[in-house]
N, C-alpha and C positions, 0 to 999 in steps of 0.2 A: 827517536822522534827525531821528523827533519827540524831545522833552523825555522822555517818558514811556518811549521803548526804550530812550534812556542809562541813566535813571532804575530798569528792571525790570534790565539787565545790572551797574549798581553793586551792587542789591537779592542777585543772583547770586553776585556778585564778594566781598561782604562776610561772606552764608553759608559761602560757600568759604572765606575766610579763617579765619574762626570754627570749622570744621571740622578744619581743618590742625589752629590752634593747641591746640582742646582736645586732640584727639585724638595728636596729631604723628603722624600721617597721614603730612607729606612727608620721611618720612625722617630728619629733625631731633628732637633732644630737647625736649622738654614745657616750659612758658612757665616753670617753677619748678625745673628742672634748675640745676646746680650749673656759674654760668657760668666760662667760660675767662676766662684771664688777659688781662688790659686788654693787653697786648703783642699780644695776636691782633687788634687792631679796627686797620683800615686807615682813617686819617683825612684821607686826602686826596680833594679833589673827582673823579671821574669822568669823563672825558675827555668829550663831545660823544657821544651813540647813536649807532649806526650805524643806515643803514635796517633792517635785520634785528632792529633792534630793536622796530620797533613791530610784530615780527610776535609779541614777547612781552604786548602788550599786550590789553586783554579788551575794548576800544575801537578803531575803524575809523576813520579816517583823519578823517570829518565827526566823527563825535564824539568823539575827541579834540579838532580843530579848535574846536568848541561849547566843551566843557568850559575851554581855552587863553584863550577868551573871557573867562572869567571870571578869570582872573588877575589879581592885584591889587585885586582885589573892587571896580573904580569904583562900584556901583550893588550893594550887597546885593540888589536885590530883583531882580536880573537871576539870582543863584545860587537864590535862592529857586523862583524861578518854573522854574527847569533842573529843579531837585529838587522839585519839589512833593508830588510821588507817594511818595516813598519815603524808606523808613530814618528815621532821626530829624530830619531837620526837620520846621518846619512850628512851627506856633500852641501855647505852651504857657503860662500864668496862674494857675498854682497858688498856693496862698496862702503862700508862704512867708516871711512878713515883709513890711515896710511901712518906708521910712528915717524911725529912731525908735522904730518896735518891732517889731525882725528877731526877735524869742522868742531861747529857749537854744537857745547856739549849742553846747553842749556840752564848753567848755573847758574844763579844769582850771588853774586856774593856778596850781599846784604844781607845773607842768611850763612849764622856759621857752621851750620849741618844741615846735609841734604839725606832724607830718606826717601831711599830706591826700594818701588818694589818689583818682582817679577812672577806676576801670576799662573796660576793653574795652567793645564789644559782647558782650552774652553770658555774659563773665565773673562767675564771683562773688562777691559780697559780702567782700571781704575775702580773697579768693582772685587766683589769675592771676597775671599776670608782675611785678606792682607787688609785692605782697607782700611776695616775700624781700627787696627793693631796701629798701621800707619799715621790714625789721625791722632790715636790715643798716645801717642810719642809724643805727635805735634802741640797736645792741647798742654804737654805739661811742661813744655819751654814755648809761653808766648812769644809770635813775634820774628822767631828766632830757627825758625824750621822749614826749610823749604818742601813741599813734597813732589815723587815724583815718578810715574809708574813706566816701565820699561815698557815701549809699545814695539813688542818684537811677535811673532806669528802666536806663538800660544796654541797650536792647534798639533791634531794627529800628523801633519803632510813630514815628508822626511824633509830635514833640513832647519828646523822650527827651532830647534834646541841651541843646533850650532846659529842662528840665524840673532837668538838670546845672546851666548856668549858673545858674539861677532859687537853686538851693540852693546854690549854693557862693557863690555871692554875699552869699547872705542868712545862712550860718555864718560867714564873714570879716565882715561888718560888724557882725554880732553878737559875735565872740570880742573886735573891737576894743575894743568899750565895756565888755565881761563880764570880760576879759583882755588890757588892755592893752598889758601889758608882755611878754606871750609871742608869740612869733616863729612865723612859718608858714613852710613847705615842701612845695609843692604836685608831686607827680607825676598824670602823665596818659598814659595809650597807647590810641592809637587812640582812637576817636569820646571816651572821657575825655581824651582830649590837647586836644581841638578842646573840650573842656566849659574845660578848665582856659584856654586863650586863648582861647576866646571873654569868659568872665570880667573877663581882666584887660583886654578891648580896650572901649573906647568904643562904648556899647550901640548910638549910630546907626550902625554901623560891622557890626555883628552879621548875618550872616545868617540865622539864627535869630529865629522870633519870640519872646521870650522876656519876661519881668516889664519890662525894658529900665531897671531900676535900676542905678548902677556902682559900684564899690568906693570905700567912704569912703579920705580922705587917712590918717589912722591905718593900715586895714585892707591900703592899699597900700605904705605903709611898710614895715609888720611883715612883709612878704614877702621872703625871706631867700634862697630858693632854687626854681628851679622845672628839675622833668626831665621832657622829652614823647619820648614814643615814638610815630612813626609817625603823624604827624599826618596825617589828609586833606584840611587845608589848608594843608601845609609848602610855603613859599617856599625854596626853595633857593636864594636868593641871597641871604638874610637874613645877620645877622654872628654868629648864638646857634647858628646848624645845624653839627652834627658827626658825619661817618658820613663812608661813600663813594660818597654819592649822588651824582649826576648832576646841576651846575647845569642844564641845559636842561632838566627833569623836574621839573615841581611835583606837588603833594596831588591825588588825584584828583576833589576836590569841588572845586578850582581855588585858584591862590594866596591866599592873605589878601594886602591889603598889605604894602606889605615894612617901610615905616614905623610899622608900625599898632600894635607892643611895643616902640618905643624906650626907654620907661621903665622894661622890665623887661632888657634887650638884655644886661647886665652881670652878670643876677642868674638868666639863662636857660640851658641849651641843649636843643636840640630836635632827639633822632637819629633818624635816616633811613639805610638802608639801601638799597643802589643795584636789590636782588632785591623791596626791599617795593613794593610793588603800590598801597598805600593812598598812603605819602605822594610815588610816583615816577609812578603812574599804567601808566606802562609796567612795572612790576618783574612778580611772581610772590608768588603767594599763600605763597612757606615764609617770603620773607623778611620778612614782617610779624612773624613767630614766632622769630626769631633773636635778638632784642636779648641774650635770656638767655643766650645761647653764646656769642658773638660777642667779649664785653669791654666793651661799652656801657654794659650794666648797670652792671658795676663800676665804669666813667668816671663814671659819673651820680652812682654813692655817693661816689665821689670829690670829687666837684663839688659835692656837697651838704654833705660834712662839712667841709670846708674852710669854708663860710661860716657854718655854725653854729659851727666853731670861733670863726674868728675873732669870732661875735657873743655867745660865753660867754665871751670872753677866756682 
């Protein structure tokens, strides 16, 4: 099966997932629905999928094998080649600042903490699944939290994710210089989750061709918490994973290296539903939008709030 066929089917999947989440057409509440109690979330790993689970996948066996070959990211160029024609992969060299001249980060030095949200594909800036989570975190610390939505492309064009990485790295590095006492909490959903994770990753390990800038040591140190949902490069064996996902199924774009994000492991939680076709490949579209209603978004808020509370003292 050609890489173009894999990419074409992936495009259709993302479109279907987006429509499902946006219109709540899959028989579940939309992304902004009131979350259920965190008690409803099942947090143990699922057993190995049965043979029938492959029938839930949008990919054929040969396509799954091709994607699985990308797991662990042995060569980022291989992932680029497989998905070069589709979605948010591709080069993006936007002028977002360079080391020593990052530009205005938009940080507010009067706020102790900044919560930055990277939305999913086609979600509205300042809305979508993450907005209620960001607001919930902010409400727990009145007057001390700045809310920021990362204004990146968030579409299916090539270079969208790279654009997000460029802008997030520039924002965080600029913030480290302009508001060095301000800590950060990073939230990412779907494509936005990959943007956040890639920004934290060593540039040479990223699968998209961004500007290649890394976070400064101050910016990295100032990150308190990271909450990711439905990450396309989810590695089901990572220590920071949370959900009822199967450890035998990774993200639909191939798992990122198991140890790529070790420096952030204690500050990160990556949430994945067993039925989420984006972080599990063999799931379904409706599972990608259920984080707002299965208790995991509440769990993410609790995790971030604990980190912020410890920071504030």
